[in-house]
N, C-alpha and C positions, 0 to 999 in steps of 0.2 A: 681435735683428735680424740677418739674414744679412750676412756680409762680402762686399763687392764689390771685386775687385782693380782696381788702377789703374796707370797708367804712372808712371815716375820723374819727379821734378820737373825742370823746365828753365827757363832764364832768357829773358826777353823784354823789349825796351826800350819805353818810352813817355815822353811829355813831361809833366812836372809843372810847374805854375805856381802860385805862392802868390798868392791873391787878396786876402788880408787878414792882417795880423799883429795878434793880440790882446795886450792887456796894457799899452798905453800909459796915461798918467795919466788920460785922459778916457774910456777904453774899458773894456769888460768883459774878463775873463780866464777862461781855461779853459772852452772850450765844453763843455756838459754834456748833449749829446744829438745825434742825427744832424741834418744840415741838411734843410730842406724846400725843394723846387724848385717854383715856381709856373708857371703857363702862360706867363708873360712872360719866364721865365728868371731871375727874381730868387731869391736864396737867403735863407731865414729860419732862425733858430736861437736858442739860449739860451746864456748863460754862467753859470758857477758864481759868479763874483765880479765886482766892479767896478761902476761906476767908483769910484776912491778905494781907500784902504787897507782899509776895512771895508765894501766894497760887498756888496750882497745879491743880485747877479745882475741880468741884463737880457735883453731880447729885442731882437735885431738883424735888419736886412735888408741884404743886399749886392746892389747893382744894377750891371750892366755899363754903362759910359759909352761915348760915341761914339768916344773915343780908344782903346778896348779895355781901359782900366783899370776897377777896381771901386770903388764908393763905399759906405761903411758909413753907415747911418742907425740910431741907437739909438731904437727905438720906445717902449720903456718900461723904466725902472730901478726895481726894487723897493726899498722903503724900510724893510723890516723891520716888526716889530710886526704890527698888523692888516692892513698892506698885503702882508705875505708876504715870503718870501725863498727863494732858491735854486731857480730854475726848473730842471726836469730833464726829460729825454726829448725826443722829437720834438714838433713843433707840428702842429696840424690847421688847415685853412683852409676856410671855407665858400664858397659861390658868390657871395657879395657882398664877400668879402675879410676877414671877421672871423677873427681867430686865436684858437686855443684851446690851452691847455697845462696842465701840472701843476706844483705847487710842493712841494718837499720840506719846506720850513719848518724851524724850529729850535725844539726843546723850550724852553718858557718864554720864548722871545725873539721868534719870528716865526711867523706862521700858514702852514700849508700848504693844499693843496686844488687846486681846478680854477678857472682864470681864463679870462676872455675879454678880448681887446683889440679895440676897435672904432675904425676910422679915421674921423676927422673932417677938416674943412678945414685944421686947424692941428696937431692932436695926435692921439695914440691914447689913448682912455680905457679904463680897466680896470674890469671887473666881477668879483665873486666869485660863482661858480656853486655851489661846494661848498667847505666850510671844514674838512673833516677830511682825513686823509691820502689822497693819490692819487698814482699814477704809479709809475715814470717813463713818461709818455706814455699816451695812450688811443687807442682806435679808434672810429670813428663809423659809423652806418648811414645809409641813404638818407633817414630821417625826422629826422635831426639828434640822435639819441640817442647818448650816449657809453658805452663799455664798457671795463672794465679793472680794474686793482688800485685799488680805492677803498674807504675805510672801514676800521675796525679789526676787523671781524668779531666772532664770538662769543668768540674767545679772545685778542683784541687783537693777533693776528699778521697781520691783513689779510683782505681779502675781494675777490672778484670782484663788481663791482657795475655797475648801470646808472644813468645820470643822464639824465633826460628833461625836455624843456621843457613847461611848461603855462602856462595863463593866469594862474596865481598864483605862478609862479616855477619853479625847477628841483626836480624830485622825485628823490630817491635811493632805489633799491631794491637790497637785498642779494640777490645771486643764488647765491653760494656762500661759505661761511666757511672760510678756510684752517684746517686742523686744528691742534691744539696737542699732539698726541702726540709723544713723544720719537722722533726718527728718523721723522717723519711719513711713512708709506708713500705717501701721495697727493701729496706734494711741498709745498714752501713757498718763499717768496722769489722771486717773478717779477721779472726784470730788464728786461723789455720787454713792451709790450702784445700781446695776441693779434691774430690776423688772421682774416678771414672766408674760408670756402670758398664754393663756388657754391650750396650748399644752405642757407645761413644759419646754419651752425654756427661756433663760435669755436674756434680752435686756438692753443695757446701752450706755453710751457715754464716750468718751475719750476727755479731754480738748485740748490736743495737738496731733501732728502727723498728718498723712494724706497728705495733699497737702501743700507744702512750698511756698516760694516766687517764682515768683512774684504774683501768684494768691492769696496767703495768704498775705495780704498787711501789716500786723502788726507784723508778727513773722516768722522767718526763719525756725522754727521747726514745722511748720504745724498748721492748724486751727481746728484740731479735727475731730473725726469720730463718727458715730453711729455703734455699733456692736451688734451681736447676738451670743449666745453660745448655741449650740444644743447638747443634750446627744446622744451618739453613742450606748447605750444599754449595754455596757460592762464596765461601770464605767468611761470611758473617754469622753471627750467633744471636740467639734470642734468649733473654733473661726471663725466668718465670719465678714468681713467689709460690712456693709449695705450701708453706705454713707460716702463720704469724703467731709467735708465742704470746701467752696471756690471752688466748682465745676463749678460755673458760676459767672459772675461779681456781681450779686445781691444775691448770696447765703449767708447764715449765716456763722459766724466765731466764734469759741470758745464756744462750749456748756458747760456751767459751772454748770449744774444741771442734775438730772436724768430725765427719761422719765415718762410720765403719760399715762395710758391706759384707754380707754372708753369701754362701754358695747358692742360696735360693733367691737372692735378689732383694733381701730385706736390709733396711738401713737401721743403724743404731747410733745413738749419741747421748749426750748428757747436757743438762743445764745446771748452772751453779745456784739458781734460785727457783722459786715457785714450787709447785707440787702441793700435796695435801698438807704438809707441815711447813711449807716455805723454806725447806732445807735442800731443795734440788731434786731432780729426777733422772732416771735413765729411761730413754724412750726408744721405741721401735716403730717403724712404719714401712709400708710397701705401697707401690703404685700399680694399679691394674685398670685398664680401660679408662685411663685419664682420671681415676679417682684415688685419693689418698686414704689409706686405712691404717690405723694404729693409734698409739698413745703411750702413756707411761707404763712401763713394766716393773718399775721400782720407784717408790717414794722414800727418800731418806727421811728417817723418823726421829733419830737421836744422834747428836754429835758424839756421844760416847762410842758409837760403832761406825762413825763416819758421816759426814755431811758436806754440803757445798762441793760436789765433785768437780774435778778439773782434769783436763787432758783427754786426748782421743783414746777411745777404747781399743783394746786388743781382743781378738776372737780366735779360739782354737778350732780344731777340726770337728769337735763335738758340739760346737755352738756356744760354749761357755764364754762369757765376757769378763774382761779383767780391766780394772781401772784404779785410779788414785783419788782420794778425797781428803778434805780437812777433817779435824776432829781426832778421835781415837783416845787411847788410854794413857798415853805418855805426854809429858810436858816438855816443851822446848822453849826455854827462856820465858816461861809464863804463858805461852801459847800452846795449843794442842799440836802435836807433831804431824799428825796425819796418818792415814791407813792405806794399805793396798788391799783391794777387795776382789771377790769373785761373785759373779751372778750366773747361776746355772739354770737352764730351762728344765722344767719338770714335765712328766708325762701327762699331767692334767691341765697343761697350758699356763701354769703359774711359774714363777721364777724364785729361786732360793738364793738369798744374799748371805755371804759369809766373809768375815775378815780374815785375810791370809796373814797379814803382818801389821802390827802397830809400829810405825816408825818411831825413832828415838833421836836424842841429841847425837849419839855416836853414828847412827845410820843416816842422819840427815833428815830434815823435815821442814814443816811449816808450809811454805808455798813460794813461787808457783810450782805446780806439777804439770808435766807435759805428756803423760801417757806412757805406755809400756810397749815393748816388743817381745815376741815369743820366738824361741828357737824350735828346731824339729823335735826336740825331746820334751817340750813343754815347760822349759825354764823361762822365767820372765826376767827382763832387764829394764832398768829405768835409771833416772837421775833425780837428785834433789838439788835445790839451789841454795841451801843454807845448812848451817851446822856441820857435823862431821868433825874430823880431827883438827882441821885448820880453819873451820868456819866458813869455807867456800862451797859447801855441798859435797855430794858423793855420787858415784856410780855404783849400782848394786845389782845383785843377782838374787832371784828367789827361786828356790827349788821346791815345788809343791810336795 
């Protein structure tokens, strides 16, 4: 993909407020996916651990109170075994308030799969929709079907599948089996669910596979790919490789998040490595008449202002991009805490990078980061998986 030049990075201030500190004795710890913002302004998410020393993870809701503070409600704590463990990825919510998510599970100890949480007058009840591997996270269509990394595939390395409701329960259909070739040229290891385009195609990334060494400087198993899944009209789908990272000396390497689509049909994403300085890139691409056009719109150049980006990008109505990266000005236990940044399109076709917030030990930081969500007023919400008051991470709000 062609390189697009950008303006140098610059700093910009914004107000960060911690909404909740995870990790207390009765709480979950280490948020394990991006938050979900509902129409009323409440935030939903999952944690890797808690409550208790050997906790198996939980689903939480944060709701703003009249005094401006935020209250956490634990909606469901997983018990391990057949109940499952380690929820991962973002949650989905239907129009009646049911929540859907994926469980990593634990070999020989706890089940994984796809779960549903249904609110009742007193508690949230859990149902298992699919009991094999799934996630992290899924995407849904208008009919209530789920799509994403589900099932073991023909080679036990995973598959892109569909989960559909029926009168007799949920039906799983394998749409594509991730290949088991060494240095799989078609990619493997998706770290985020795909997204829809306006024509009903699915687009996503694979963290590994594609082009191996020597072009892929840090991994012999390939630097990742961008893929598309197109429906054939008969219930089957076709998998297409759109781009193999490390295709040029300054190309990105290792896309560790999903794609973001703007109103004009352009896709955006990030890679945690590669680029001009081998510190990661933000890329943009579009597809017209079967041809892919695009490339890097920002090369991270110094860890002092952010490097090695992580998490799916958020985009506002003006086309500004928001994300999280390692590096920054503050130290968290000897490591850089990380930053929240903004990338703004300019009238001359370049992009302006600015640091909105340097994370800290009190606001949470280090990694992993899962991306941000925007509300209608332009406020940003996100989670960190470490530090904070109790050491278990935080949920935060940024007001530009």
